[in-house]
C-alpha positions as a printed Julia matrix, in Angstrom:
79×3 Matrix{Float64}:
  -8.84   -9.33   23.64
 -10.59  -12.29   23.29
 -10.46  -14.44   19.38
 -13.37  -16.93   19.0
 -14.14  -18.41   15.84
 -15.96  -15.54   14.64
 -13.3   -13.2    14.51
 -11.28  -15.14   12.03
 -11.12  -12.43    8.3
 -12.64  -15.47    6.59
 -15.78  -14.7     8.72
 -15.7   -11.49    8.38
 -15.94  -11.97    4.88
 -18.66  -14.01    4.41
 -20.78  -12.16    6.75
 -19.87   -9.07    4.71
 -20.58  -10.92    1.39
 -24.02  -12.61    2.28
 -25.45   -9.25    3.65
 -28.2    -7.28    1.75
 -26.31   -4.32    2.76
 -22.72   -2.69    2.2
 -19.88   -3.9     4.7
 -19.43   -1.82    7.93
 -16.3     0.07    5.96
 -14.94    1.24    2.51
 -11.82   -1.73    2.76
 -14.21   -4.61    4.15
 -16.63   -3.55    1.08
 -13.38   -3.88   -1.19
 -12.59   -7.18   -0.17
 -15.9    -8.07   -1.1
 -16.26   -7.04   -4.65
 -12.95   -8.84   -5.45
 -13.44  -12.17   -4.2
 -16.61  -11.72   -5.59
 -15.19  -11.62   -8.99
 -13.02  -14.14   -8.39
 -15.42  -16.63   -7.75
 -17.57  -15.29  -10.03
 -14.77  -15.86  -12.61
 -13.96  -19.29  -11.93
 -17.13  -19.99  -11.7
 -18.44  -18.95  -14.98
 -14.92  -20.5   -16.93
 -15.51  -24.08  -15.19
 -19.16  -23.75  -16.55
 -18.96  -22.35  -19.69
 -22.31  -21.24  -19.78
 -23.34  -18.67  -23.43
 -22.38  -15.51  -23.0
 -25.72  -13.83  -22.87
 -26.24  -15.34  -19.08
 -22.74  -14.72  -19.04
 -23.39  -10.91  -19.33
 -26.62  -10.65  -17.83
 -24.83  -12.59  -14.99
 -22.08  -10.24  -14.64
 -24.15   -7.34  -14.94
 -26.79   -8.28  -12.51
 -23.18   -8.69   -9.94
 -21.96   -4.98  -11.21
 -25.73   -3.59  -10.46
 -25.52   -5.54   -7.06
 -22.44   -4.07   -5.95
 -22.89   -0.58   -7.25
 -26.8    -0.53   -4.53
 -24.19   -1.74   -2.24
 -21.33    0.78   -2.62
 -23.81    3.66   -3.39
 -25.36    2.87    0.21
 -21.9     2.58    1.47
 -20.96    5.55    0.56
 -23.17    7.56    2.92
 -22.71    5.64    5.77
 -18.86    5.36    5.1
 -18.93    9.33    5.11
 -21.17   10.05    7.83
 -18.49    8.43   10.19
């Protein structure tokens, strides 16, 4: 099998995280969620915004991933 630059795991992770919809598999979606949470925690620790902004940002991210997971569950279950 030929591999190209786009076949690297990091490129796949960035592609999956950039999608509006869920990743193609449950495992890849979990990887996106974990990576996003770690990056968000790092950014919030560096910037140190107010608690209200932090709560709103966390709620938006959790809501986004809840919708992605719900849509993905329908798609992942049909395979």
